[in-house]
C-alpha positions in Angstrom: 107.9 52.7 134.2 105.5 52.7 131.2 103.5 55.9 130.6 99.7 56.0 131.2 99.3 56.6 127.4 100.9 53.6 125.6 104.1 55.0 124.1 103.5 54.0 120.5 104.1 57.5 119.1 107.2 59.8 119.3 105.1 62.9 120.0 106.3 66.4 119.4 106.4 68.6 122.6 103.3 70.5 121.6 99.8 70.6 123.1 97.1 72.5 121.2 94.1 74.1 122.9 92.5 76.1 120.0 92.1 75.5 116.3 90.8 78.1 113.8 91.0 77.5 110.1 94.6 76.6 109.2 96.0 77.8 112.6 96.5 76.0 115.9 97.3 77.6 119.2 99.2 75.9 122.0 98.5 75.9 125.7 101.3 78.5 126.1 99.9 80.8 123.4 102.1 80.0 120.4 100.4 79.9 117.0 101.3 77.3 114.3 100.3 77.3 110.6 99.0 73.7 110.0 100.0 72.1 106.7 99.3 68.6 108.1 95.6 68.9 108.8 95.7 66.0 111.2 97.3 63.9 108.4 94.7 65.0 105.7 91.8 64.7 108.1 90.8 68.3 108.7 89.8 68.8 105.1 88.0 72.1 105.9 90.4 73.3 108.6 89.8 73.5 112.3 86.4 74.4 113.7 84.7 75.0 110.4 81.5 76.8 111.4 79.3 74.6 109.2 80.7 71.5 110.7 80.4 72.8 114.2 76.8 73.7 113.6 76.0 70.2 112.1 77.7 68.5 115.0 76.0 70.7 117.6 72.6 70.3 116.2 72.8 66.6 116.0 74.4 66.3 119.4 71.3 67.9 120.9 69.1 65.3 119.3 70.6 61.8 119.3 74.2 60.5 119.4 74.1 56.8 119.0 71.4 54.1 118.4 73.4 51.3 116.8 72.9 49.7 113.4 70.0 47.6 114.8 67.9 50.5 113.6 67.6 52.7 110.6 69.7 55.9 110.8 68.4 58.7 108.6 71.7 60.6 108.6 73.5 57.4 107.5 71.0 56.9 104.7 71.4 60.5 103.5 75.2 60.3 103.5 75.1 56.9 101.6 72.7 58.4 99.1 75.1 61.4 98.5 78.1 59.1 98.1 76.3 56.9 95.6 75.0 59.9 93.7 78.5 61.3 93.3 80.6 58.2 92.7 80.7 54.9 90.9 79.2 53.1 93.9 75.9 51.4 94.3 76.2 50.8 98.1 78.1 52.0 101.1 79.1 50.6 104.5 80.3 53.1 107.2 83.2 52.5 109.5 85.0 54.7 112.0 88.4 54.7 110.3 90.5 53.8 107.3 91.9 50.7 108.9 88.4 49.4 109.5 87.5 50.2 105.9 90.6 48.1 104.8 89.4 45.2 106.8 86.0 45.2 105.2 87.5 45.6 101.7 89.6 42.5 102.3 86.6 40.5 103.6 84.4 41.7 100.7 87.0 40.5 98.2 87.2 37.1 99.8 83.4 36.7 100.2 82.9 37.6 96.6 85.0 34.7 95.3 83.8 32.3 98.0 80.2 32.9 96.9 81.2 32.3 93.2 82.8 29.0 94.2 86.2 30.0 92.9 89.5 29.5 94.7 91.3 32.9 94.3 93.4 33.3 97.4 95.7 36.2 96.4 95.4 39.9 96.7 98.1 41.9 95.0 99.4 45.0 96.8 102.5 47.3 96.4 105.6 48.3 98.2 105.3 51.6 100.0 101.6 51.1 100.6 99.9 51.9 103.8 96.4 50.6 104.4 96.2 50.8 108.2 97.6 49.0 111.2 95.3 46.0 111.7 96.8 42.6 111.1 95.1 42.4 107.7 96.2 45.9 106.7 99.8 45.4 107.6 99.9 42.1 105.8 98.6 43.9 102.7 101.4 46.5 103.0 104.1 43.9 103.8 106.5 46.5 105.2 109.0 45.2 107.7 108.5 48.4 109.7 104.8 47.6 110.1 105.0 43.9 110.4 108.0 43.3 112.6 107.1 41.3 115.7 103.4 40.8 114.7 103.6 37.5 112.9 102.2 35.2 111.8 100.6 37.6 109.3 97.3 37.1 107.5 98.1 35.0 104.4 96.9 35.7 100.9 98.9 38.8 100.0 101.6 39.3 97.4 103.4 42.6 97.6 104.8 43.9 94.3 107.4 46.6 93.6 105.9 50.0 93.0 105.9 50.9 89.3 107.2 47.5 88.1 104.9 46.7 85.2 106.6 43.5 84.3 106.2 42.2 87.9 102.5 43.1 87.8 102.0 41.4 84.4 103.6 38.3 85.7 101.6 38.2 88.9 98.1 39.2 87.7 96.5 36.1 86.4 93.2 34.2 86.9 94.2 33.1 90.4 94.3 36.7 91.7 91.3 37.8 93.7 92.0 41.6 93.6 94.5 44.3 93.3 94.6 46.8 96.1 96.3 50.2 95.5 96.4 53.8 96.5 96.0 56.2 93.5 98.5 58.4 95.4 100.7 56.8 98.0 100.7 59.0 101.1 102.9 57.3 103.8 105.0 55.9 100.9 106.3 59.4 100.0 103.5 61.2 98.0 103.8 59.0 94.9 101.0 59.4 92.4 100.1 56.5 90.1 100.1 57.9 86.6 96.7 57.9 84.9 97.8 55.5 82.1 99.0 53.0 84.7 95.6 53.1 86.5 93.8 52.7 83.2 96.1 49.7 82.4 95.5 48.2 85.8 91.7 48.5 85.3 92.0 46.8 82.0 94.1 44.0 83.4 91.7 43.4 86.2 88.8 43.3 83.7 90.8 40.8 81.6 91.5 38.4 84.5 88.3 39.0 86.5 90.2 40.4 89.5 88.5 43.1 91.5 90.1 46.5 91.7 90.2 47.9 95.2 91.3 51.6 95.6 92.5 53.0 98.9 91.5 56.7 98.8 91.7 57.1 102.6 94.3 59.9 102.3 94.0 61.0 98.6 90.2 61.1 98.4 87.5 63.7 99.4 88.7 66.5 97.2 92.4 66.3 98.1 93.6 66.1 94.5 91.1 68.5 93.0 88.5 65.8 92.1 86.2 64.3 94.6 88.3 61.1 94.4 91.7 60.8 92.9 90.8 57.9 90.5 88.5 60.2 88.6 91.5 61.9 86.9 92.1 58.6 85.0 88.5 58.1 83.9 88.2 54.6 85.4 86.3 53.3 88.4 87.1 50.7 91.0 84.9 47.8 92.2 85.6 48.7 95.9 87.0 51.8 97.4 88.1 52.7 101.0 87.4 56.2 102.3 88.1 57.9 105.6 90.1 60.9 106.9 88.7 63.9 105.1 85.1 62.6 104.8 84.6 63.4 108.5 86.4 66.7 108.5 88.0 65.8 111.8 85.2 63.6 113.2 86.0 59.8 113.1 84.3 58.4 110.0 85.2 56.0 107.2 83.4 54.1 104.5 83.7 51.3 102.0 82.0 52.1 98.6 81.2 49.2 96.3 79.5 48.2 93.1 76.4 46.0 93.4 78.3 43.0 92.1 81.2 43.2 94.6 79.0 44.1 97.5 76.1 41.7 97.0 77.7 38.8 98.9 77.8 40.9 102.1 74.4 39.9 103.3 72.9 40.4 106.8 75.3 39.1 109.5 78.5 39.1 107.4 79.8 42.3 108.8 79.0 44.9 111.5 80.1 47.9 113.4 78.9 49.2 116.7 79.7 52.9 116.0 80.0 52.9 112.2 77.5 55.2 110.6 76.3 56.8 113.9 74.2 59.9 113.7 76.9 62.3 114.9 79.5 61.2 112.4 77.1 61.0 109.4 75.7 64.5 110.2 79.2 65.9 109.9 80.1 63.8 106.9 76.9 64.9 105.1 77.9 68.5 105.5 81.5 67.8 104.4 80.1 66.1 101.3 77.8 69.0 100.6 80.7 71.5 100.7 83.5 69.5 99.0 81.5 67.8 96.2 80.6 71.2 94.8 82.4 71.7 91.5 83.2 75.3 92.3 84.9 74.2 95.5 86.9 71.5 93.7 87.9 74.1 91.1 89.3 76.2 93.9 91.3 73.3 95.2 92.9 72.9 91.8 93.7 76.6 91.6 95.2 76.7 95.1 97.2 73.6 94.3 98.7 75.3 91.2 99.6 78.3 93.3 101.2 76.3 96.0 103.2 74.1 93.6 104.5 77.1 91.8 105.7 78.6 95.0 107.3 75.3 96.1 109.2 75.0 92.8 110.7 78.4 93.6 111.5 77.2 97.1 113.4 74.2 95.8 115.4 76.4 93.4 116.2 78.8 96.3 117.2 76.1 98.8 118.7 73.2 96.8 120.8 72.1 99.8 117.6 71.3 101.7 114.9 70.4 99.1 115.3 68.4 95.9 111.9 68.1 94.3 108.2 68.7 94.5 105.8 65.8 93.9 102.2 64.9 94.3 98.8 66.0 93.0 96.4 68.7 94.1 96.8 69.7 97.7 98.5 66.4 98.4 102.1 67.5 97.8 105.5 66.4 99.0 108.9 67.9 99.3 111.7 65.5 98.9 114.5 66.5 101.2 118.3 66.4 100.9 118.6 66.7 104.6 116.8 64.2 106.9 113.1 64.8 106.7 112.7 64.5 110.5 115.2 67.3 110.9 113.3 69.4 108.3 110.0 68.7 110.1 111.5 69.9 113.4 113.0 73.0 111.8 109.6 73.8 110.2 108.0 73.4 113.6 110.6 75.8 115.1 109.5 78.3 112.3 105.8 77.8 113.4 104.8 75.4 110.6 103.4 71.9 111.0 104.2 69.3 108.3 104.2 65.5 108.2 107.1 63.2 107.4 106.8 60.3 105.0 108.9 57.6 103.4 111.5 58.4 100.8 112.8 61.3 102.9 109.7 63.4 102.0 107.7 65.9 104.0 104.0 65.9 103.3 102.1 69.1 102.7 98.4 68.4 103.3 96.7 71.7 104.0 93.0 72.3 104.5 91.4 72.3 101.1 89.9 75.8 101.8 93.2 77.3 103.1 93.5 81.0 102.1 96.1 82.0 99.5 97.9 84.2 102.1 98.3 81.2 104.4 99.8 79.2 101.5 102.3 82.0 100.9 103.1 82.2 104.5 103.7 78.5 104.7 106.3 78.7 101.9 108.0 81.6 103.6 108.3 79.4 106.8 109.6 76.5 104.8 112.3 78.8 103.5 113.1 79.9 107.1 113.4 76.3 108.1 115.8 75.6 105.3 117.9 78.7 106.1 118.1 77.8 109.7 119.3 74.3 108.9 122.0 75.4 106.5 123.3 78.0 108.9 123.4 75.6 111.8 
């Protein structure tokens, strides 16, 4: 008999009733150090006082009015994003998947209004852009697409890191290139800065739009507000979600005026997107994370954690093989099955997230205390020792 909750997840046998900073407490009183942050969502940890205050204050005023009316909180958050990024305009969604759908529509509408037939969007193996039909078509993964065909046409998936394949595919028939500056689900694989610069130049040469998916790697996760800033280039369209809401469902598509102009009244909509509650929280998240001093601390903490993880790999070579990633979006490639390592870490009171390429993801709150980072590495060591002694 099917469960009342559709069984699309293999859930760990844990139920949390309290979250404080980087710690979660179960219904039976056990405490876990959270290095998953809800898969890079709880960017400021659990129950951050400033976010709780912003949500509570807005909840006592108005929750939802729909986009039939002007929403001051939405306007303020859009203004903050435009002021701090490449973007000229923003559309708010509830999730990264919804942001991906709009990005795809925006690309197609852009070329339609120009009267040019450019049917193809290039994407890359290992990508994850969400689980809608458009998003899984963009990723092209058999794991995501099996049983859900026919898929949305118009995508060509290229090998990750294959410059020759990209050069051969990127011509004047291509509408856009969609890519994550750091692949998350794909195994914490950063795109080198020279590659992103070269990709921007190739798009400029052919006229293709550059669409960046910063749903997981954005909002301070790499030590810059957005990961592409390290390369010194900017996209035409960018998808944002996860960390921007600090735990409250919120996403956005940021766009230049040129790419966004065809999206006139009636071309897209969202019932809940940009609601007062979400935008009040998002505005407070932006206020905290966009502060240069805060981002400098992320970079410092990232260096500290990486140094400790390199020592962990050297100490436990039978379990871990390498550290990869950028900022506080780090991965440990495992020699043993990453699902087993994830379970062993959980037994040691530590929450991590598995990814492709036999990697476990370490995605702590960006404001995690140094002592919690040290404790996390100790527990990763305990997990390794338990596995090798089993």
